[in-house]
N, C-alpha and C positions, 0 to 999 in steps of 0.2 A: 798735188797731194793733199789731203784734208789735214788740218792740224789737228792732233789729239788733244782732247781737255784732259784738264788735271783733276783729281778727285783726291784732294788731300784729307786725310782723316785722322782722329785722335790717335795717339800712340797705339801701334798695333800690338804691343805686348799686353794691353789691357783688354780686358773682356768687355763686349757690349759694343753696341754701333755708336753710342755718344749722341748728344744732343747736337742741334744745329749751331748753338753758340760755343761749344767745345771745338766744333769743326772749324768754325771762323776763327777761333783763339789761335788754334795750332797754324792754321794757315796764314794768319797775321804774324805769329812768330817766326814762321819759316820766311815769310817776305821780309820782314825786317833784318833777318840773318843775310839774305842777298844784299839788300839795300847797304847794310854796314861793309859788305865786302865790295861793293860797287864804290862806295867813298874811298875806300883804302886804296882803291886799284882803278883810278879815273880813265885808264888805257882800256878797260873792258867796257863794252856797250851792254852786255847781258850776261847773266850767270845762271847758274841751275842748282836748286835746292832739292836734296832728297828728304824723305820723310823723317830722315833721324838729324837733319839740320847740317849736314854737310853740304858745301857750296863748291862748285866747279864751274871752271870757264868753259869748258867743253860739254854739250850735251851729251855726246857719246860716253863719255867718262861718268857723267852723272847716272846716265841709264844702266850702264855697266855696274856701278857701285849699287842702284837701285835693285838690281837682280839678286843681291845678297840679303835684301831686307824683306820683312813679312809684307810691306806695302813698297811695290817698287814705283810709285808714281814720282813724277819729277816737276817740280814747279819752276817754270822760267820766270826770272826777275830782270826786267830791263831798267835803264835809267829813266828816273821821273824828274820833273822839275825841281823836286825837293832835294834830290841827292846830285845834282849835276855841279 
């Protein structure tokens, strides 16, 4: 099964497509949310972050929550050398 790519965009409550730097900034903030949770929960190998910043241990839970958002994309965040 092919892995779905994630297209995290700026806050969906705001009008406009946003610039590339805004998209990177939001994705970076979501990534940092996930990394913070991984640091606090070392037993987790990966977490899933929704576009509203919620973090889930289960991809299924993240996707289900994402269905309630304007942008349902989910960003998987795995452990890196920095947060081990």
